[in-house]
N, C-alpha and C positions, 0 to 999 in steps of 0.2 A: 583530425580530433586531438587536443590539447592533452598532454601528457599530465597527469597528476603527480604533484609532490608531497611527499613527506618528509617528517622529521623527526629523528629519532631525539627522545627526551633525555634529558640529564639523570643518569643513576652512577655516575663513578664517585669516588671519594673526595676529589676537590670541589665537588657541589655541595650548598646547604638544599638537602632535599625538600624539607621545608617550605623555603622561600623561594628555592630555583626553579622547580618542579612549576609550580602555577605560573609563575612569572614569564618561562620560557614558553609555555603552552598557550599564554593567552596573546604573547607577542607573536609566537609562529603563525598562529590564525589570523592575527590582525595583517601580517607580512602577504598572507595568501596560501601558505600551506593547507592543505587537505585531510592531510592525516597526521597521527600524532602516534609513536611507537617506542615500545619497551622490549627488553631482552631478558634472557634469564642466565645466572650463574650463581650458584648458592656458596660457594664456597672457593678458597684458593689452597690447594695443598701444599704444605711445607715438611717434605719433599712431595712431588706428586708422584704417583703410583705410574702414570704412565704423561704421554707429551701431549701438549696441544694437539686437541682433535684425536687423538690417539696414536699419534706420529713420534715415533721413538725418538727421543734426544731433542725435541723442539719444544723450546720453553713456553710456558703459561706467558701472556702478557701482563706487566704491572699493573695495568688497570682492571685486572681480575679481582685484584686485591679485596676492593669493596664495592659491591652493584647492589643497588637498592633493590627492594623486593620489586618485582613488576606488578603487581596487581596493585600493590598501596602506591604505586608511583601513577599507575592508567586511573586510578581512583580520584587522584588529586587534581590530575591530567582534566577530567571529566567534570569535577564542579568548577572548573577554572574556565573552561570554555563551551561554546555552544553550537557549533558547527561540525567541527572536525572528526573525521573517524577516529576508532581510538583502538589500535593493532597490538599485537604480540608477534612478536618475529624475533626468538619464538621462544613460548614456554615449552620446558623440557617437559611434556606433559606426563612421562610415565612418574615421575616424582612428585604427582600429586594423586590424591585419592579423587577418584574418577567422578563419584556423586558430587562431593565437596566442591570439587573444580566446576562441574555444570552448572549449580546452583551459584557459586559466586559470579559466573560471564553471565547468567540470565539476570542477576541484580544489579549487576553493572549497565548491563544493556538497558533493561526497565528503566533504571534511574538517569540514563543518560539520553533518553530520548531514541535507542536502537543505532548506536554509532560503533559497538564493538566487533572486530574483527578477530576471530580467535586463529591465532597462527601456530601452529603446534610441529615438534619434532621430538625425536626421541634421544637428542642428547649422545654423547661419548665418553663422558667421565665415570669411570666406574667409583671413583671417590664420592662424587655427588650421589650416586644411585646407595651406596652404603651409608652416607649420613642421611641421607631423607628416609629412611628404612622402606625403600620402595621394593616392588617386586626384582628380583634378579635380573642384571642386566641383560642375560641372554633373551628374556623373555619380553624385551622392549619394544619390538614391533607388535605382537599381540597383544599387550597392552595398551598401546596407542590405539589400537584398531577397536578393542573392546571402549576404552574411554570416550571413543568418538560415537559409536550406538549408545552410551549411556548420555552423552549429550543430547543427543537428536531426541532421545525419549523424555529425560526432564523437559527438554524445551518445547517439546510438542504437548499436545493435549491430554489432560486427566481423565480416566484414571493412567498414571503413570507406572510400567513396570519393565522389569529386565530380568533376565536369569543369564548369568555368564559364568568365565570361570573364575573371577574375582570380585565380581558384583553382583548382588540379587536385591532387587527393590521388588517389595510386595504392591500389589495393586494400591497406590497413593494418591492422593493429590498434593502437587509440590508447585510451590509458587515462591516469588513471582516467576512471570511468564518473561521471557526478553520481548520487546516491544516489536521485532519483527526477526525472522529466521535468523540466526548469527551465522555468518558463511564462516568455513574451517577450511584454513587454508595449512598447506604442509610443507614444511623443508624437505625436499627429496632431492637427490642427486644420482642415484641408482636406477636400472630397470625394476628392482623388485620395489622399491619404494614409491617411483612412478606408479607403479599397479596400483599401488595402493590408493594413491591421490587419484587417478583415473576413477577409480571403482567407488570411493568413498569419500573424497572431500570437493571442497567448491574451488580451490585455487592452489596457485604453486608461490613459495616464496625462495626462489634462487640468490644467491649472492653473486654480486656483479664482479668477476674475475677476468672479465676480457671480453670485447663485443664478441670474439671468433667462439668462443667457448660457448658462451648464451645464446647466440644463435642454432648453433648445433645441439644443445639440449634442448632449447624451445621445439625445434624439429622434432627431435627423436621421441619427445614427450608428446607433440599432436599426432606422431604416427601411431603410437601407441594406443591413444586412446581411441583413434579409427579403428585400430585393429581389433580393440577391447568391446567396440560397439557403441561408446559414448559420444551423444549428440549435445549434450549441454556445455556453454562455454566454460573453460578455464580462465578462471582471474589469476591475472599474475601481478606481483609485487616484487619489483626487483630491490634488496636489500644493497645499499653502499655503504661500505664501511671505510669513511674516506681519514686520511691523515693529512691535516690542512696545515702547511707550513707557513711560515711569513714569506719566504721568496722561493721561485722557481726550483724545481728539483730537476740538476743539471745531470745526474747519475746516468748511465746506460742502463743501470740496474732498476730504474723506476717502478713500481708497481701501479696498477690501474689506482686512480683516486688517490694519488700521492701526490703533494706538491701544493702551488699556490691555489688559490680560487681559480684562475684562469685554466691551469691544468685541469681540476677537478671538473671543471664545465665541459671542457674538451671531452673528458673520457666519459660524462654525460650524454654530451652530443651522438658521439660513437655508439653508446650502448643503446641508446634511444632508438637510434637506425634499425635495431635487430627487431623490432614491433611490440614490446610490452609498453602499456599505456599508463603505469606508476611505478615510480621509484621512490625508495624510503630511503633518506639521505641523513646517516649517521655522522655527525661531524663532532661528536662532543667530547672524543678521547684526546685533543690536541689543545682544547680550550681550558683556560685557568680558570673560569667561574662561570655564573649563568650570564652577565653582561654579555662578556665576548663570544658566547657561544650563540646569543641573539645576533649581535652585529657580523658573526660570520656567516649563521645562517640567512640572513637579509641581504649580502654580499653576494652570496651562491646564487639564492633565489633570483636577486634581479640580474644577474648576469645568464642564468640559463635561461630565462624567459626572452632576454633580449636575443639569445643566441637561437630561440624558436624552441626551445623545448616546453 
Protein backbone atom coordinates (compact mmCIF):
# COMPACT_ATOMS: atom_id res chain seq x y z
CA UNK A 1 0.00 0.00 0.00
CA UNK A 2 1.36 3.41 -1.00
CA UNK A 3 2.03 5.78 1.85
CA UNK A 4 0.11 9.03 1.59
CA UNK A 5 2.07 12.27 1.83
CA UNK A 6 0.66 15.58 3.01
CA UNK A 7 2.20 19.06 3.10
CA UNK A 8 2.07 21.78 5.74
CA UNK A 9 0.74 25.06 4.32
CA UNK A 10 2.69 28.34 4.69
CA UNK A 11 1.58 30.19 7.82
CA UNK A 12 4.74 31.84 9.15
CA UNK A 13 5.76 35.48 8.90
CA UNK A 14 8.00 35.14 5.81
CA UNK A 15 4.97 34.29 3.67
CA UNK A 16 2.41 36.45 1.90
CA UNK A 17 -0.60 34.53 3.19
CA UNK A 18 -3.13 35.71 0.60
CA UNK A 19 -0.83 34.88 -2.31
CA UNK A 20 1.33 32.02 -1.07
CA UNK A 21 -1.32 29.81 0.53
CA UNK A 22 -3.40 29.33 -2.66
CA UNK A 23 -0.29 29.00 -4.83
CA UNK A 24 1.38 26.45 -2.56
CA UNK A 25 -1.89 24.53 -2.14
CA UNK A 26 -2.43 24.29 -5.92
CA UNK A 27 1.19 23.32 -6.51
CA UNK A 28 1.13 20.66 -3.77
CA UNK A 29 -1.95 19.03 -5.28
CA UNK A 30 -0.31 19.12 -8.71
CA UNK A 31 2.90 17.57 -7.34
CA UNK A 32 0.93 14.70 -5.81
CA UNK A 33 0.47 15.59 -2.15
CA UNK A 34 -2.80 14.10 -0.96
CA UNK A 35 -3.46 16.34 2.02
CA UNK A 36 -2.78 19.91 3.18
CA UNK A 37 -2.33 20.83 6.83
CA UNK A 38 -2.25 23.77 9.23
CA UNK A 39 -1.24 24.21 12.86
CA UNK A 40 -2.22 26.68 15.58
CA UNK A 41 -0.09 29.11 17.58
CA UNK A 42 -1.98 32.23 18.61
CA UNK A 43 0.74 34.39 20.20
CA UNK A 44 4.41 34.74 21.10
CA UNK A 45 4.70 35.90 24.73
CA UNK A 46 7.52 38.32 25.61
CA UNK A 47 8.71 37.09 28.00
CA UNK A 48 7.06 33.69 28.12
CA UNK A 49 5.71 32.54 31.47
CA UNK A 50 6.86 29.04 30.61
CA UNK A 51 9.22 27.37 28.18
CA UNK A 52 8.32 25.66 24.93
CA UNK A 53 6.01 22.66 25.52
CA UNK A 54 5.97 23.68 29.19
CA UNK A 55 9.65 22.77 29.64
CA UNK A 56 11.44 25.25 31.90
CA UNK A 57 14.18 27.18 30.10
CA UNK A 58 13.34 25.87 26.62
CA UNK A 59 12.90 28.97 24.41
CA UNK A 60 10.05 29.41 21.97
CA UNK A 61 11.36 29.27 18.38
CA UNK A 62 11.43 32.54 16.51
CA UNK A 63 9.16 31.11 13.80
CA UNK A 64 6.25 31.26 16.26
CA UNK A 65 6.37 35.08 16.31
CA UNK A 66 3.67 35.21 13.64
CA UNK A 67 1.46 32.26 12.66
CA UNK A 68 -1.58 32.82 10.46
CA UNK A 69 -4.96 31.65 11.73
CA UNK A 70 -5.30 27.97 10.84
CA UNK A 71 -8.94 27.94 9.71
CA UNK A 72 -8.56 31.06 7.55
CA UNK A 73 -5.48 29.45 5.98
CA UNK A 74 -7.30 26.19 5.38
CA UNK A 75 -10.23 28.03 3.78
CA UNK A 76 -7.87 29.72 1.32
CA UNK A 77 -6.42 26.31 0.44
CA UNK A 78 -9.87 24.76 0.08
CA UNK A 79 -10.89 27.37 -2.49
CA UNK A 80 -7.72 26.75 -4.51
CA UNK A 81 -7.84 22.93 -4.64
CA UNK A 82 -10.16 20.10 -5.62
CA UNK A 83 -8.95 16.81 -4.17
CA UNK A 84 -6.52 17.18 -1.28
CA UNK A 85 -7.75 16.52 2.24
CA UNK A 86 -7.69 19.58 4.50
CA UNK A 87 -6.35 18.85 7.96
CA UNK A 88 -5.51 20.60 11.21
CA UNK A 89 -2.46 19.35 13.08
CA UNK A 90 -3.45 20.59 15.43
CA UNK A 91 -6.11 23.01 16.59
CA UNK A 92 -5.70 23.76 20.29
CA UNK A 93 -9.33 22.86 20.78
CA UNK A 94 -10.02 24.36 24.25
CA UNK A 95 -9.05 27.81 22.93
CA UNK A 96 -12.25 27.71 20.83
CA UNK A 97 -15.94 27.96 21.65
CA UNK A 98 -17.11 24.37 21.02
CA UNK A 99 -20.39 25.12 19.22
CA UNK A 100 -18.84 27.74 16.95
CA UNK A 101 -15.86 25.55 16.10
CA UNK A 102 -18.16 22.64 15.25
CA UNK A 103 -20.16 24.86 12.87
CA UNK A 104 -17.04 26.29 11.22
CA UNK A 105 -15.60 22.84 10.55
CA UNK A 106 -18.97 21.61 9.24
CA UNK A 107 -19.24 24.58 6.88
CA UNK A 108 -15.70 24.10 5.58
CA UNK A 109 -16.33 20.40 5.01
CA UNK A 110 -19.58 21.09 3.15
CA UNK A 111 -17.93 23.78 1.03
CA UNK A 112 -14.92 21.60 0.15
CA UNK A 113 -16.88 18.50 -0.74
CA UNK A 114 -16.05 16.45 2.34
CA UNK A 115 -12.30 16.98 2.69
CA UNK A 116 -11.82 18.18 6.29
CA UNK A 117 -9.84 16.25 8.92
CA UNK A 118 -10.22 17.70 12.42
CA UNK A 119 -6.95 17.23 14.28
CA UNK A 120 -7.31 18.41 17.86
CA UNK A 121 -5.10 18.79 20.91
CA UNK A 122 -5.10 20.39 24.35
CA UNK A 123 -2.04 22.63 23.96
CA UNK A 124 0.49 23.52 26.64
CA UNK A 125 0.73 27.35 26.82
CA UNK A 126 -0.78 29.11 29.83
CA UNK A 127 -0.36 32.41 27.97
CA UNK A 128 -2.50 31.21 25.09
CA UNK A 129 -5.24 30.02 27.43
CA UNK A 130 -5.26 33.39 29.22
CA UNK A 131 -5.38 35.38 25.96
CA UNK A 132 -8.18 33.28 24.49
CA UNK A 133 -10.40 33.74 27.57
CA UNK A 134 -10.77 29.98 27.49
CA UNK A 135 -11.61 27.58 30.25
CA UNK A 136 -8.90 27.16 32.91
CA UNK A 137 -5.81 25.34 31.76
CA UNK A 138 -6.39 22.61 34.36
CA UNK A 139 -9.70 21.72 32.70
CA UNK A 140 -8.28 21.30 29.20
CA UNK A 141 -8.77 17.54 28.98
CA UNK A 142 -12.42 17.69 30.05
CA UNK A 143 -13.04 20.61 27.70
CA UNK A 144 -11.58 18.67 24.76
CA UNK A 145 -13.79 15.68 25.53
CA UNK A 146 -16.94 17.80 25.62
CA UNK A 147 -15.91 19.65 22.48
CA UNK A 148 -15.75 16.33 20.64
CA UNK A 149 -19.24 15.50 21.90
CA UNK A 150 -20.52 18.89 20.72
CA UNK A 151 -18.97 18.35 17.29
CA UNK A 152 -20.59 14.92 16.92
CA UNK A 153 -23.95 16.40 17.92
CA UNK A 154 -23.75 19.43 15.61
CA UNK A 155 -22.58 17.28 12.69
CA UNK A 156 -25.33 14.74 13.29
CA UNK A 157 -29.04 14.72 12.48
CA UNK A 158 -31.43 17.45 13.53
CA UNK A 159 -32.72 18.33 16.00
CA UNK A 160 -29.32 18.83 17.60
CA UNK A 161 -29.19 18.92 21.39
CA UNK A 162 -26.46 18.74 24.02
CA UNK A 163 -26.22 19.41 27.72
CA UNK A 164 -22.74 19.45 29.23
CA UNK A 165 -20.49 21.26 31.72
CA UNK A 166 -19.72 24.17 29.38
CA UNK A 167 -22.20 23.95 26.48
CA UNK A 168 -25.97 23.66 26.31
CA UNK A 169 -27.70 23.35 22.95
CA UNK A 170 -31.48 23.41 23.07
CA UNK A 171 -33.10 21.10 20.49
CA UNK A 172 -32.38 22.97 17.27
CA UNK A 173 -31.87 22.73 13.55
CA UNK A 174 -28.15 23.42 12.93
CA UNK A 175 -26.69 23.59 9.45
CA UNK A 176 -24.99 23.21 7.14
CA UNK A 177 -24.04 19.62 7.81
CA UNK A 178 -20.66 18.17 6.80
CA UNK A 179 -20.58 16.38 3.46
CA UNK A 180 -19.63 13.22 5.38
CA UNK A 181 -18.68 12.32 8.95
CA UNK A 182 -15.62 14.48 9.72
CA UNK A 183 -12.85 12.32 11.23
CA UNK A 184 -11.44 13.54 14.55
CA UNK A 185 -7.77 12.81 15.18
CA UNK A 186 -6.02 13.61 18.45
CA UNK A 187 -2.48 14.57 19.33
CA UNK A 188 -1.82 12.21 22.24
CA UNK A 189 1.41 11.13 23.89
CA UNK A 190 0.60 9.42 27.18
CA UNK A 191 -1.74 6.76 28.50
CA UNK A 192 -4.39 9.18 29.71
CA UNK A 193 -4.67 10.98 26.38
CA UNK A 194 -4.44 7.69 24.49
CA UNK A 195 -7.44 6.42 26.48
CA UNK A 196 -9.40 9.48 25.33
CA UNK A 197 -8.32 8.78 21.77
CA UNK A 198 -9.26 5.09 21.91
CA UNK A 199 -12.68 5.83 23.40
CA UNK A 200 -13.74 8.93 21.46
CA UNK A 201 -11.61 9.68 18.38
CA UNK A 202 -10.97 8.28 14.92
CA UNK A 203 -7.21 8.59 14.81
CA UNK A 204 -3.84 9.71 16.13
CA UNK A 205 -1.49 12.57 15.24
CA UNK A 206 1.97 11.73 16.61
CA UNK A 207 5.08 13.82 15.98
CA UNK A 208 8.02 12.03 14.39
CA UNK A 209 10.86 12.04 16.95
CA UNK A 210 12.66 8.90 15.80
CA UNK A 211 11.50 5.56 14.35
CA UNK A 212 12.12 3.66 17.58
CA UNK A 213 9.98 6.00 19.64
CA UNK A 214 7.21 6.03 17.01
CA UNK A 215 7.15 2.24 16.80
CA UNK A 216 7.04 1.90 20.58
CA UNK A 217 4.19 4.40 21.00
CA UNK A 218 2.19 2.88 18.15
CA UNK A 219 2.54 -0.56 19.73
CA UNK A 220 1.42 0.73 23.14
CA UNK A 221 -1.57 2.51 21.60
CA UNK A 222 -2.70 -0.63 19.77
CA UNK A 223 -2.35 -2.66 22.98
CA UNK A 224 -4.44 -0.11 24.88
CA UNK A 225 -7.10 -0.20 22.17
CA UNK A 226 -7.29 -3.97 22.51
CA UNK A 227 -7.55 -3.69 26.30
CA UNK A 228 -10.43 -1.22 26.00
CA UNK A 229 -12.26 -3.31 23.44
CA UNK A 230 -11.90 -1.02 20.46
CA UNK A 231 -12.42 -2.79 17.15
CA UNK A 232 -12.52 0.22 14.81
CA UNK A 233 -9.23 0.98 13.04
CA UNK A 234 -7.13 3.93 14.24
CA UNK A 235 -6.07 6.30 11.48
CA UNK A 236 -2.50 7.55 11.95
CA UNK A 237 -1.01 10.69 10.40
CA UNK A 238 2.57 11.36 11.51
CA UNK A 239 3.62 15.02 11.70
CA UNK A 240 7.15 15.64 10.41
CA UNK A 241 8.61 18.99 11.50
CA UNK A 242 11.52 19.30 9.09
CA UNK A 243 14.43 21.73 9.06
CA UNK A 244 15.61 21.57 5.46
CA UNK A 245 19.18 22.81 5.03
CA UNK A 246 21.13 23.62 1.89
CA UNK A 247 23.76 20.99 2.58
CA UNK A 248 24.21 17.77 4.51
CA UNK A 249 24.13 18.08 8.30
CA UNK A 250 27.36 16.50 9.49
CA UNK A 251 27.06 16.90 13.26
CA UNK A 252 26.54 13.97 15.59
CA UNK A 253 23.76 15.96 17.25
CA UNK A 254 21.57 15.90 14.14
CA UNK A 255 17.89 15.57 15.01
CA UNK A 256 15.49 13.47 12.92
CA UNK A 257 14.38 15.39 9.84
CA UNK A 258 17.15 17.96 10.06
CA UNK A 259 19.49 18.36 7.11
CA UNK A 260 19.48 18.04 3.33
CA UNK A 261 16.51 16.76 1.36
CA UNK A 262 18.32 13.43 1.06
CA UNK A 263 18.62 13.22 4.85
CA UNK A 264 14.95 14.18 5.25
CA UNK A 265 13.96 11.34 2.92
CA UNK A 266 16.27 8.86 4.70
CA UNK A 267 14.50 9.66 7.96
CA UNK A 268 11.12 9.36 6.26
CA UNK A 269 11.99 5.89 4.96
CA UNK A 270 13.04 4.79 8.45
CA UNK A 271 9.83 6.10 10.02
CA UNK A 272 7.66 4.61 7.27
CA UNK A 273 8.98 1.15 8.14
CA UNK A 274 7.23 1.39 11.52
CA UNK A 275 3.83 1.06 9.85
CA UNK A 276 1.92 4.41 9.54
CA UNK A 277 0.28 5.00 6.18
CA UNK A 278 0.34 8.82 6.08
CA UNK A 279 2.93 11.49 6.82
CA UNK A 280 2.47 15.24 7.04
CA UNK A 281 5.66 16.99 5.91
CA UNK A 282 5.90 20.51 7.35
CA UNK A 283 8.74 22.04 5.36
CA UNK A 284 7.85 25.71 5.76
CA UNK A 285 10.12 26.88 8.58
CA UNK A 286 13.35 27.11 6.57
CA UNK A 287 11.93 28.21 3.20
CA UNK A 288 12.24 31.91 2.45
CA UNK A 289 9.00 32.29 0.49
CA UNK A 290 6.22 30.37 -1.22
CA UNK A 291 8.22 29.69 -4.36
CA UNK A 292 11.08 28.12 -2.42
CA UNK A 293 8.63 26.07 -0.35
CA UNK A 294 7.11 24.65 -3.55
CA UNK A 295 10.56 23.78 -4.92
CA UNK A 296 11.58 21.99 -1.70
CA UNK A 297 8.24 20.20 -1.47
CA UNK A 298 8.57 18.95 -5.05
CA UNK A 299 12.14 17.75 -4.45
CA UNK A 300 11.25 15.91 -1.25
CA UNK A 301 8.17 14.33 -2.84
CA UNK A 302 10.09 13.08 -5.89
CA UNK A 303 12.93 11.67 -3.79
CA UNK A 304 10.53 10.04 -1.32
CA UNK A 305 8.62 8.27 -4.08
CA UNK A 306 11.88 7.20 -5.71
CA UNK A 307 12.94 5.74 -2.36
CA UNK A 308 9.78 3.66 -2.20
CA UNK A 309 7.77 5.78 0.20
